[in-house]
BALOBA-1460 file (C-alpha; in Angstrom, 3 decimals):
// residues 351
<rec num="1" residu="x" x="0.000" y="0.000" z="0.000"/>
<rec num="2" residu="x" x="1.244" y="3.495" z="-0.872"/>
<rec num="3" residu="x" x="0.163" y="7.069" z="-0.179"/>
<rec num="4" residu="x" x="-3.104" y="7.616" z="-2.050"/>
<rec num="5" residu="x" x="-4.649" y="10.933" z="-3.099"/>
<rec num="6" residu="x" x="-8.196" y="11.808" z="-4.026"/>
<rec num="7" residu="x" x="-9.738" y="10.304" z="-6.114"/>
<rec num="8" residu="x" x="-7.627" y="7.180" z="-5.445"/>
<rec num="9" residu="x" x="-4.467" y="8.111" z="-7.368"/>
<rec num="10" residu="x" x="-0.849" y="7.665" z="-6.329"/>
<rec num="11" residu="x" x="0.546" y="10.736" z="-8.132"/>
<rec num="12" residu="x" x="-0.117" y="13.916" z="-6.149"/>
<rec num="13" residu="x" x="0.429" y="15.968" z="-9.311"/>
<rec num="14" residu="x" x="-2.794" y="14.600" z="-10.850"/>
<rec num="15" residu="x" x="-4.817" y="14.533" z="-7.636"/>
<rec num="16" residu="x" x="-8.119" y="16.415" z="-7.637"/>
<rec num="17" residu="x" x="-8.573" y="19.168" z="-5.068"/>
<rec num="18" residu="x" x="-11.118" y="18.892" z="-2.285"/>
<rec num="19" residu="x" x="-12.748" y="22.224" z="-1.473"/>
<rec num="20" residu="x" x="-13.314" y="22.714" z="2.248"/>
<rec num="21" residu="x" x="-16.175" y="25.161" z="2.865"/>
<rec num="22" residu="x" x="-16.028" y="25.382" z="6.631"/>
<rec num="23" residu="x" x="-17.994" y="23.889" z="9.499"/>
<rec num="24" residu="x" x="-20.763" y="21.563" z="8.411"/>
<rec num="25" residu="x" x="-19.082" y="20.498" z="5.154"/>
<rec num="26" residu="x" x="-19.152" y="16.702" z="5.410"/>
<rec num="27" residu="x" x="-17.713" y="16.160" z="1.929"/>
<rec num="28" residu="x" x="-18.440" y="12.426" z="1.773"/>
<rec num="29" residu="x" x="-15.334" y="11.821" z="-0.355"/>
<rec num="30" residu="x" x="-14.138" y="8.265" z="-0.857"/>
<rec num="31" residu="x" x="-10.482" y="7.324" z="-1.327"/>
<rec num="32" residu="x" x="-9.574" y="3.698" z="-2.024"/>
<rec num="33" residu="x" x="-6.004" y="2.869" z="-1.045"/>
<rec num="34" residu="x" x="-3.772" y="1.800" z="-3.918"/>
<rec num="35" residu="x" x="-0.803" y="-0.506" z="-4.185"/>
<rec num="36" residu="x" x="2.122" y="0.122" z="-6.511"/>
<rec num="37" residu="x" x="5.414" y="-1.423" z="-7.530"/>
<rec num="38" residu="x" x="8.267" y="-0.045" z="-5.433"/>
<rec num="39" residu="x" x="12.015" y="0.094" z="-6.059"/>
<rec num="40" residu="x" x="15.259" y="-0.025" z="-4.106"/>
<rec num="41" residu="x" x="17.427" y="3.064" z="-3.707"/>
<rec num="42" residu="x" x="21.060" y="2.371" z="-2.773"/>
<rec num="43" residu="x" x="24.098" y="4.537" z="-2.204"/>
<rec num="44" residu="x" x="27.023" y="5.443" z="0.014"/>
<rec num="45" residu="x" x="27.618" y="8.282" z="2.461"/>
<rec num="46" residu="x" x="31.085" y="9.862" z="2.557"/>
<rec num="47" residu="x" x="32.511" y="12.466" z="4.898"/>
<rec num="48" residu="x" x="34.444" y="15.581" z="3.827"/>
<rec num="49" residu="x" x="37.636" y="13.573" z="3.380"/>
<rec num="50" residu="x" x="35.905" y="10.962" z="1.197"/>
<rec num="51" residu="x" x="35.816" y="8.332" z="3.930"/>
<rec num="52" residu="x" x="32.708" y="6.204" z="4.556"/>
<rec num="53" residu="x" x="30.249" y="7.569" z="7.099"/>
<rec num="54" residu="x" x="29.192" y="4.580" z="9.244"/>
<rec num="55" residu="x" x="26.158" y="4.433" z="11.514"/>
<rec num="56" residu="x" x="24.693" y="7.707" z="10.282"/>
<rec num="57" residu="x" x="20.984" y="8.325" z="9.693"/>
<rec num="58" residu="x" x="19.920" y="8.924" z="6.087"/>
<rec num="59" residu="x" x="16.400" y="10.218" z="5.455"/>
<rec num="60" residu="x" x="14.161" y="10.238" z="2.383"/>
<rec num="61" residu="x" x="11.893" y="13.227" z="1.670"/>
<rec num="62" residu="x" x="9.290" y="13.750" z="-1.042"/>
<rec num="63" residu="x" x="9.807" y="16.816" z="-3.240"/>
<rec num="64" residu="x" x="6.589" y="18.813" z="-3.497"/>
<rec num="65" residu="x" x="4.936" y="18.543" z="-6.938"/>
<rec num="66" residu="x" x="3.235" y="21.912" z="-6.435"/>
<rec num="67" residu="x" x="4.855" y="25.353" z="-6.826"/>
<rec num="68" residu="x" x="6.730" y="26.652" z="-3.820"/>
<rec num="69" residu="x" x="4.731" y="29.461" z="-2.179"/>
<rec num="70" residu="x" x="6.277" y="32.930" z="-1.901"/>
<rec num="71" residu="x" x="8.720" y="33.461" z="0.946"/>
<rec num="72" residu="x" x="8.575" y="36.661" z="3.058"/>
<rec num="73" residu="x" x="11.517" y="38.974" z="2.402"/>
<rec num="74" residu="x" x="10.921" y="42.440" z="3.865"/>
<rec num="75" residu="x" x="7.922" y="44.305" z="5.319"/>
<rec num="76" residu="x" x="7.604" y="48.042" z="5.992"/>
<rec num="77" residu="x" x="4.952" y="50.690" z="6.567"/>
<rec num="78" residu="x" x="4.898" y="53.765" z="4.351"/>
<rec num="79" residu="x" x="2.330" y="56.554" z="4.246"/>
<rec num="80" residu="x" x="-0.143" y="54.524" z="6.304"/>
<rec num="81" residu="x" x="0.121" y="51.553" z="3.910"/>
<rec num="82" residu="x" x="1.600" y="48.143" z="4.658"/>
<rec num="83" residu="x" x="4.150" y="47.027" z="2.051"/>
<rec num="84" residu="x" x="5.667" y="43.545" z="1.895"/>
<rec num="85" residu="x" x="8.306" y="42.074" z="-0.388"/>
<rec num="86" residu="x" x="8.305" y="38.366" z="-1.205"/>
<rec num="87" residu="x" x="10.664" y="36.021" z="-3.014"/>
<rec num="88" residu="x" x="9.279" y="34.151" z="-6.042"/>
<rec num="89" residu="x" x="10.652" y="31.347" z="-8.210"/>
<rec num="90" residu="x" x="12.080" y="29.246" z="-5.385"/>
<rec num="91" residu="x" x="13.056" y="25.634" z="-6.181"/>
<rec num="92" residu="x" x="10.616" y="22.832" z="-5.275"/>
<rec num="93" residu="x" x="10.649" y="22.157" z="-1.561"/>
<rec num="94" residu="x" x="11.059" y="18.794" z="0.052"/>
<rec num="95" residu="x" x="8.825" y="17.668" z="2.863"/>
<rec num="96" residu="x" x="10.089" y="18.364" z="6.386"/>
<rec num="97" residu="x" x="8.770" y="14.979" z="7.459"/>
<rec num="98" residu="x" x="10.713" y="11.974" z="6.225"/>
<rec num="99" residu="x" x="9.160" y="9.122" z="4.262"/>
<rec num="100" residu="x" x="11.776" y="6.729" z="5.647"/>
<rec num="101" residu="x" x="15.004" y="6.768" z="7.682"/>
<rec num="102" residu="x" x="17.774" y="4.175" z="7.397"/>
<rec num="103" residu="x" x="21.196" y="3.855" z="9.025"/>
<rec num="104" residu="x" x="24.404" y="3.392" z="7.066"/>
<rec num="105" residu="x" x="26.442" y="0.245" z="7.662"/>
<rec num="106" residu="x" x="30.138" y="0.072" z="8.562"/>
<rec num="107" residu="x" x="31.082" y="0.861" z="4.943"/>
<rec num="108" residu="x" x="28.802" y="3.906" z="4.746"/>
<rec num="109" residu="x" x="26.322" y="2.098" z="2.479"/>
<rec num="110" residu="x" x="22.586" y="2.651" z="2.782"/>
<rec num="111" residu="x" x="19.458" y="1.244" z="1.159"/>
<rec num="112" residu="x" x="15.815" y="2.276" z="1.022"/>
<rec num="113" residu="x" x="14.085" y="-0.996" z="0.094"/>
<rec num="114" residu="x" x="10.666" y="0.300" z="-1.013"/>
<rec num="115" residu="x" x="10.432" y="3.668" z="-2.772"/>
<rec num="116" residu="x" x="7.557" y="4.577" z="-5.089"/>
<rec num="117" residu="x" x="8.270" y="6.401" z="-8.372"/>
<rec num="118" residu="x" x="8.658" y="10.152" z="-8.020"/>
<rec num="119" residu="x" x="11.099" y="12.915" z="-7.153"/>
<rec num="120" residu="x" x="12.919" y="12.572" z="-3.854"/>
<rec num="121" residu="x" x="15.550" y="14.341" z="-1.766"/>
<rec num="122" residu="x" x="17.969" y="12.295" z="0.367"/>
<rec num="123" residu="x" x="19.560" y="13.940" z="3.404"/>
<rec num="124" residu="x" x="22.194" y="12.918" z="5.918"/>
<rec num="125" residu="x" x="24.263" y="14.396" z="8.711"/>
<rec num="126" residu="x" x="27.829" y="13.316" z="9.491"/>
<rec num="127" residu="x" x="29.015" y="15.005" z="12.681"/>
<rec num="128" residu="x" x="28.457" y="18.723" z="11.853"/>
<rec num="129" residu="x" x="28.551" y="18.258" z="8.078"/>
<rec num="130" residu="x" x="25.462" y="17.864" z="5.890"/>
<rec num="131" residu="x" x="24.827" y="15.938" z="2.700"/>
<rec num="132" residu="x" x="21.908" y="16.022" z="0.258"/>
<rec num="133" residu="x" x="21.053" y="14.718" z="-3.195"/>
<rec num="134" residu="x" x="17.969" y="14.819" z="-5.419"/>
<rec num="135" residu="x" x="16.935" y="11.675" z="-7.285"/>
<rec num="136" residu="x" x="14.160" y="10.593" z="-9.629"/>
<rec num="137" residu="x" x="12.759" y="7.093" z="-9.178"/>
<rec num="138" residu="x" x="11.176" y="5.686" z="-12.322"/>
<rec num="139" residu="x" x="10.601" y="2.112" z="-13.416"/>
<rec num="140" residu="x" x="13.610" y="0.473" z="-11.765"/>
<rec num="141" residu="x" x="16.027" y="0.468" z="-8.853"/>
<rec num="142" residu="x" x="18.346" y="3.433" z="-8.345"/>
<rec num="143" residu="x" x="21.968" y="2.505" z="-7.629"/>
<rec num="144" residu="x" x="25.291" y="4.216" z="-7.008"/>
<rec num="145" residu="x" x="24.124" y="7.376" z="-5.208"/>
<rec num="146" residu="x" x="27.027" y="9.170" z="-3.560"/>
<rec num="147" residu="x" x="26.225" y="11.486" z="-0.678"/>
<rec num="148" residu="x" x="29.234" y="13.627" z="0.198"/>
<rec num="149" residu="x" x="28.956" y="15.588" z="3.428"/>
<rec num="150" residu="x" x="30.304" y="19.116" z="3.592"/>
<rec num="151" residu="x" x="30.585" y="21.486" z="6.525"/>
<rec num="152" residu="x" x="29.145" y="24.977" z="6.377"/>
<rec num="153" residu="x" x="31.293" y="27.627" z="4.670"/>
<rec num="154" residu="x" x="31.809" y="31.132" z="6.045"/>
<rec num="155" residu="x" x="31.397" y="33.231" z="2.906"/>
<rec num="156" residu="x" x="32.900" y="36.705" z="3.158"/>
<rec num="157" residu="x" x="32.946" y="39.728" z="0.909"/>
<rec num="158" residu="x" x="32.735" y="43.487" z="0.539"/>
<rec num="159" residu="x" x="29.794" y="45.722" z="-0.347"/>
<rec num="160" residu="x" x="30.044" y="49.035" z="-2.167"/>
<rec num="161" residu="x" x="27.994" y="51.468" z="-4.208"/>
<rec num="162" residu="x" x="28.726" y="51.911" z="-7.890"/>
<rec num="163" residu="x" x="30.819" y="54.987" z="-8.690"/>
<rec num="164" residu="x" x="28.689" y="58.116" z="-8.779"/>
<rec num="165" residu="x" x="25.513" y="56.417" z="-7.510"/>
<rec num="166" residu="x" x="23.454" y="58.793" z="-5.314"/>
<rec num="167" residu="x" x="22.460" y="55.839" z="-3.135"/>
<rec num="168" residu="x" x="25.837" y="56.027" z="-1.436"/>
<rec num="169" residu="x" x="25.014" y="59.531" z="-0.156"/>
<rec num="170" residu="x" x="21.328" y="58.775" z="0.446"/>
<rec num="171" residu="x" x="21.817" y="55.867" z="2.855"/>
<rec num="172" residu="x" x="25.502" y="55.896" z="3.748"/>
<rec num="173" residu="x" x="25.306" y="52.145" z="3.321"/>
<rec num="174" residu="x" x="23.859" y="50.348" z="6.364"/>
<rec num="175" residu="x" x="20.111" y="50.675" z="5.648"/>
<rec num="176" residu="x" x="20.434" y="49.281" z="2.142"/>
<rec num="177" residu="x" x="23.241" y="46.869" z="2.928"/>
<rec num="178" residu="x" x="21.201" y="45.196" z="5.662"/>
<rec num="179" residu="x" x="18.780" y="44.068" z="2.932"/>
<rec num="180" residu="x" x="21.318" y="41.873" z="1.139"/>
<rec num="181" residu="x" x="20.581" y="38.166" z="1.346"/>
<rec num="182" residu="x" x="22.015" y="34.994" z="-0.126"/>
<rec num="183" residu="x" x="19.429" y="32.514" z="-1.377"/>
<rec num="184" residu="x" x="20.065" y="28.934" z="-2.424"/>
<rec num="185" residu="x" x="18.615" y="28.170" z="-5.847"/>
<rec num="186" residu="x" x="19.758" y="24.532" z="-6.192"/>
<rec num="187" residu="x" x="17.719" y="22.873" z="-3.441"/>
<rec num="188" residu="x" x="15.320" y="24.193" z="-0.817"/>
<rec num="189" residu="x" x="15.732" y="27.929" z="-1.289"/>
<rec num="190" residu="x" x="17.496" y="28.427" z="2.037"/>
<rec num="191" residu="x" x="17.678" y="32.133" z="2.833"/>
<rec num="192" residu="x" x="20.760" y="33.529" z="4.595"/>
<rec num="193" residu="x" x="20.961" y="37.156" z="5.702"/>
<rec num="194" residu="x" x="24.249" y="38.942" z="5.276"/>
<rec num="195" residu="x" x="25.887" y="40.473" z="8.349"/>
<rec num="196" residu="x" x="27.274" y="43.833" z="7.273"/>
<rec num="197" residu="x" x="29.849" y="45.871" z="9.174"/>
<rec num="198" residu="x" x="32.124" y="48.629" z="7.845"/>
<rec num="199" residu="x" x="31.584" y="47.651" z="4.217"/>
<rec num="200" residu="x" x="32.190" y="43.932" z="4.725"/>
<rec num="201" residu="x" x="29.584" y="41.185" z="4.585"/>
<rec num="202" residu="x" x="29.562" y="37.646" z="5.999"/>
<rec num="203" residu="x" x="27.232" y="34.731" z="5.304"/>
<rec num="204" residu="x" x="27.605" y="32.144" z="8.058"/>
<rec num="205" residu="x" x="27.348" y="28.343" z="7.716"/>
<rec num="206" residu="x" x="26.668" y="28.248" z="3.974"/>
<rec num="207" residu="x" x="26.374" y="24.733" z="2.554"/>
<rec num="208" residu="x" x="27.783" y="24.039" z="-0.944"/>
<rec num="209" residu="x" x="25.365" y="24.637" z="-3.818"/>
<rec num="210" residu="x" x="24.052" y="27.235" z="-6.278"/>
<rec num="211" residu="x" x="23.201" y="30.643" z="-4.831"/>
<rec num="212" residu="x" x="22.002" y="34.070" z="-5.866"/>
<rec num="213" residu="x" x="22.397" y="37.452" z="-4.167"/>
<rec num="214" residu="x" x="19.049" y="39.104" z="-3.422"/>
<rec num="215" residu="x" x="18.444" y="42.801" z="-2.699"/>
<rec num="216" residu="x" x="15.350" y="44.894" z="-2.107"/>
<rec num="217" residu="x" x="13.407" y="46.325" z="-5.096"/>
<rec num="218" residu="x" x="14.838" y="49.559" z="-6.440"/>
<rec num="219" residu="x" x="18.407" y="48.317" z="-6.281"/>
<rec num="220" residu="x" x="20.530" y="46.597" z="-8.903"/>
<rec num="221" residu="x" x="23.321" y="44.267" z="-7.838"/>
<rec num="222" residu="x" x="26.449" y="42.995" z="-9.580"/>
<rec num="223" residu="x" x="28.334" y="40.146" z="-7.916"/>
<rec num="224" residu="x" x="32.003" y="39.220" z="-8.315"/>
<rec num="225" residu="x" x="33.874" y="36.207" z="-6.909"/>
<rec num="226" residu="x" x="37.470" y="37.307" z="-6.923"/>
<rec num="227" residu="x" x="38.062" y="38.856" z="-10.363"/>
<rec num="228" residu="x" x="35.192" y="36.968" z="-12.065"/>
<rec num="229" residu="x" x="31.696" y="38.423" z="-12.384"/>
<rec num="230" residu="x" x="29.095" y="35.885" z="-11.212"/>
<rec num="231" residu="x" x="25.964" y="38.056" z="-11.274"/>
<rec num="232" residu="x" x="22.941" y="35.755" z="-11.144"/>
<rec num="233" residu="x" x="23.306" y="32.188" z="-9.897"/>
<rec num="234" residu="x" x="26.822" y="31.101" z="-8.898"/>
<rec num="235" residu="x" x="28.326" y="28.053" z="-7.145"/>
<rec num="236" residu="x" x="29.476" y="28.195" z="-3.545"/>
<rec num="237" residu="x" x="32.084" y="25.624" z="-2.554"/>
<rec num="238" residu="x" x="35.110" y="25.326" z="-0.319"/>
<rec num="239" residu="x" x="37.845" y="27.696" z="-1.448"/>
<rec num="240" residu="x" x="35.546" y="30.218" z="-3.159"/>
<rec num="241" residu="x" x="37.280" y="33.626" z="-3.230"/>
<rec num="242" residu="x" x="35.740" y="36.573" z="-1.334"/>
<rec num="243" residu="x" x="32.683" y="38.163" z="-2.911"/>
<rec num="244" residu="x" x="32.459" y="41.772" z="-4.092"/>
<rec num="245" residu="x" x="28.904" y="43.095" z="-4.201"/>
<rec num="246" residu="x" x="28.308" y="46.341" z="-6.117"/>
<rec num="247" residu="x" x="24.964" y="48.134" z="-5.639"/>
<rec num="248" residu="x" x="23.363" y="50.841" z="-7.731"/>
<rec num="249" residu="x" x="20.027" y="52.636" z="-7.548"/>
<rec num="250" residu="x" x="17.562" y="51.397" z="-10.186"/>
<rec num="251" residu="x" x="14.025" y="52.383" z="-9.394"/>
<rec num="252" residu="x" x="10.628" y="53.405" z="-10.706"/>
<rec num="253" residu="x" x="7.228" y="53.690" z="-9.077"/>
<rec num="254" residu="x" x="3.620" y="52.569" z="-9.297"/>
<rec num="255" residu="x" x="0.463" y="54.184" z="-8.009"/>
<rec num="256" residu="x" x="-3.169" y="53.462" z="-8.654"/>
<rec num="257" residu="x" x="-6.702" y="52.876" z="-7.471"/>
<rec num="258" residu="x" x="-8.711" y="49.734" z="-6.820"/>
<rec num="259" residu="x" x="-12.407" y="50.002" z="-7.596"/>
<rec num="260" residu="x" x="-14.350" y="49.557" z="-4.318"/>
<rec num="261" residu="x" x="-11.012" y="48.506" z="-2.873"/>
<rec num="262" residu="x" x="-10.777" y="49.981" z="0.633"/>
<rec num="263" residu="x" x="-8.297" y="47.757" z="2.472"/>
<rec num="264" residu="x" x="-7.661" y="45.588" z="-0.596"/>
<rec num="265" residu="x" x="-4.204" y="44.119" z="-1.208"/>
<rec num="266" residu="x" x="-2.415" y="44.689" z="-4.515"/>
<rec num="267" residu="x" x="0.072" y="42.094" z="-5.753"/>
<rec num="268" residu="x" x="2.808" y="43.099" z="-8.183"/>
<rec num="269" residu="x" x="4.943" y="40.323" z="-9.684"/>
<rec num="270" residu="x" x="7.468" y="40.218" z="-12.553"/>
<rec num="271" residu="x" x="6.162" y="38.811" z="-15.826"/>
<rec num="272" residu="x" x="9.247" y="36.639" z="-16.170"/>
<rec num="273" residu="x" x="11.231" y="35.044" z="-13.342"/>
<rec num="274" residu="x" x="14.886" y="34.297" z="-14.068"/>
<rec num="275" residu="x" x="15.984" y="32.180" z="-11.142"/>
<rec num="276" residu="x" x="14.450" y="33.915" z="-8.135"/>
<rec num="277" residu="x" x="12.933" y="37.384" z="-8.072"/>
<rec num="278" residu="x" x="11.056" y="39.754" z="-5.785"/>
<rec num="279" residu="x" x="7.342" y="40.551" z="-5.851"/>
<rec num="280" residu="x" x="5.527" y="43.145" z="-3.759"/>
<rec num="281" residu="x" x="2.218" y="43.597" z="-1.970"/>
<rec num="282" residu="x" x="0.665" y="46.849" z="-0.764"/>
<rec num="283" residu="x" x="-2.605" y="47.499" z="1.087"/>
<rec num="284" residu="x" x="-4.979" y="50.177" z="-0.187"/>
<rec num="285" residu="x" x="-6.151" y="53.074" z="1.956"/>
<rec num="286" residu="x" x="-9.831" y="53.729" z="2.731"/>
<rec num="287" residu="x" x="-10.286" y="55.308" z="-0.703"/>
<rec num="288" residu="x" x="-8.786" y="52.297" z="-2.509"/>
<rec num="289" residu="x" x="-5.579" y="54.131" z="-3.413"/>
<rec num="290" residu="x" x="-2.077" y="52.662" z="-3.206"/>
<rec num="291" residu="x" x="1.515" y="53.582" z="-4.080"/>
<rec num="292" residu="x" x="4.874" y="51.809" z="-4.404"/>
<rec num="293" residu="x" x="7.905" y="54.066" z="-4.682"/>
<rec num="294" residu="x" x="10.706" y="51.472" z="-4.907"/>
<rec num="295" residu="x" x="10.079" y="49.183" z="-7.884"/>
<rec num="296" residu="x" x="12.821" y="47.895" z="-10.150"/>
<rec num="297" residu="x" x="12.041" y="48.801" z="-13.775"/>
<rec num="298" residu="x" x="10.568" y="46.011" z="-15.906"/>
<rec num="299" residu="x" x="7.393" y="44.283" z="-17.051"/>
<rec num="300" residu="x" x="4.925" y="43.233" z="-14.344"/>
<rec num="301" residu="x" x="1.477" y="41.833" z="-13.695"/>
<rec num="302" residu="x" x="-0.720" y="43.489" z="-11.075"/>
<rec num="303" residu="x" x="-3.950" y="42.363" z="-9.423"/>
<rec num="304" residu="x" x="-5.959" y="43.413" z="-6.375"/>
<rec num="305" residu="x" x="-7.643" y="41.062" z="-3.895"/>
<rec num="306" residu="x" x="-10.406" y="41.800" z="-1.436"/>
<rec num="307" residu="x" x="-9.336" y="42.258" z="2.200"/>
<rec num="308" residu="x" x="-8.316" y="39.043" z="3.945"/>
<rec num="309" residu="x" x="-6.255" y="37.910" z="6.939"/>
<rec num="310" residu="x" x="-3.451" y="36.184" z="4.992"/>
<rec num="311" residu="x" x="0.121" y="37.358" z="5.595"/>
<rec num="312" residu="x" x="1.650" y="36.111" z="2.347"/>
<rec num="313" residu="x" x="-0.135" y="35.252" z="-0.914"/>
<rec num="314" residu="x" x="-0.411" y="31.589" z="-1.807"/>
<rec num="315" residu="x" x="1.129" y="30.049" z="-4.922"/>
<rec num="316" residu="x" x="-2.429" y="29.874" z="-6.343"/>
<rec num="317" residu="x" x="-2.856" y="33.635" z="-5.870"/>
<rec num="318" residu="x" x="0.431" y="34.341" z="-7.626"/>
<rec num="319" residu="x" x="-0.687" y="32.140" z="-10.537"/>
<rec num="320" residu="x" x="-3.997" y="34.028" z="-10.698"/>
<rec num="321" residu="x" x="-2.094" y="37.319" z="-10.946"/>
<rec num="322" residu="x" x="-0.160" y="35.892" z="-13.904"/>
<rec num="323" residu="x" x="-3.300" y="34.675" z="-15.698"/>
<rec num="324" residu="x" x="-5.845" y="37.321" z="-14.698"/>
<rec num="325" residu="x" x="-3.827" y="40.373" z="-13.693"/>
<rec num="326" residu="x" x="-3.144" y="43.511" z="-15.724"/>
<rec num="327" residu="x" x="0.173" y="43.875" z="-17.546"/>
<rec num="328" residu="x" x="2.123" y="47.037" z="-16.837"/>
<rec num="329" residu="x" x="5.585" y="48.343" z="-17.662"/>
<rec num="330" residu="x" x="7.528" y="50.394" z="-15.136"/>
<rec num="331" residu="x" x="10.278" y="52.683" z="-16.398"/>
<rec num="332" residu="x" x="13.283" y="53.962" z="-14.497"/>
<rec num="333" residu="x" x="12.773" y="57.293" z="-12.688"/>
<rec num="334" residu="x" x="9.065" y="57.456" z="-13.588"/>
<rec num="335" residu="x" x="5.787" y="56.441" z="-11.952"/>
<rec num="336" residu="x" x="3.210" y="54.319" z="-13.757"/>
<rec num="337" residu="x" x="-0.525" y="54.543" z="-13.034"/>
<rec num="338" residu="x" x="-3.090" y="51.745" z="-13.043"/>
<rec num="339" residu="x" x="-6.729" y="51.083" z="-12.107"/>
<rec num="340" residu="x" x="-7.622" y="47.587" z="-10.951"/>
<rec num="341" residu="x" x="-10.812" y="45.672" z="-10.179"/>
<rec num="342" residu="x" x="-10.937" y="43.735" z="-6.921"/>
<rec num="343" residu="x" x="-10.741" y="39.933" z="-7.147"/>
<rec num="344" residu="x" x="-11.637" y="37.166" z="-4.722"/>
<rec num="345" residu="x" x="-8.675" y="35.017" z="-3.614"/>
<rec num="346" residu="x" x="-8.665" y="31.455" z="-5.019"/>
<rec num="347" residu="x" x="-10.606" y="29.052" z="-2.854"/>
<rec num="348" residu="x" x="-8.344" y="27.217" z="-0.446"/>
<rec num="349" residu="x" x="-8.107" y="23.527" z="-1.234"/>
<rec num="350" residu="x" x="-6.659" y="20.466" z="0.465"/>
<rec num="351" residu="x" x="-5.497" y="17.233" z="-1.128"/>
């Protein structure tokens, strides 16, 4: 018997949603448990020196088939309005709960004897070092997985403003520099704040993988590792040279009105997401008006939702903005205007 989703399917990606309408909704849904062929997953766990990791726990986690919801990034209040920034385009997340846990033998070998087809993440811990690998299980056993543990890396660098940028005089550094974060784009989207002091920045306990530097909207960032520019996604591994992060002001604005939108929330998201990117939300005042002063120039979708008690939009809401929102282009050093209707958030569903 394997995990079974409504209406009696074993693939969560094709499961049908069940709409929960509150107290008194009996539903009367029927799910018949299914059985499925399973496969063995075998591999070896090695420590940082390449030696076998005996008697260590190795866990198996399902990778979510649904889009990763937005992650909170920065929230402020401005002119009586609440403004939040969120990170979009994060990699698929693995479940925090493990499907199975096994212990490596004296040679560091491990085996999961019964794994259903799907996408999985394998994790292990050897002393203070971590190891992880993503696998796809199809129609047969998976052999020869090598988990290599690596300790966290202290990633250091410098932060500066581009020559002649007025941002250097406007903030004198700390306010803007405190908004620099390092986000992992290769696995779970781990977010690491940078600790800034006197123009230097440190990211503590960074595990090897692909990363991207994130800054608040209205700023542009160029990233260098040593003498090489690595703007965008770049690998972090032992021995990486110090980073050099160069900021410059790059901002436009958006203001508008939501019809019958007192207290409504406006979502603004980029039309295209290259790696990870930042979206914004802003609450309307009692007249349905809103304004965003720090928006990086580009093409966006915008939509307004009726007042609700959610803190961050769901992945379904972000998708609705992409399919039913209004397209708008924001230019540097100018403010765009828009009028939006108010929408109802997508109905919450459970599987």
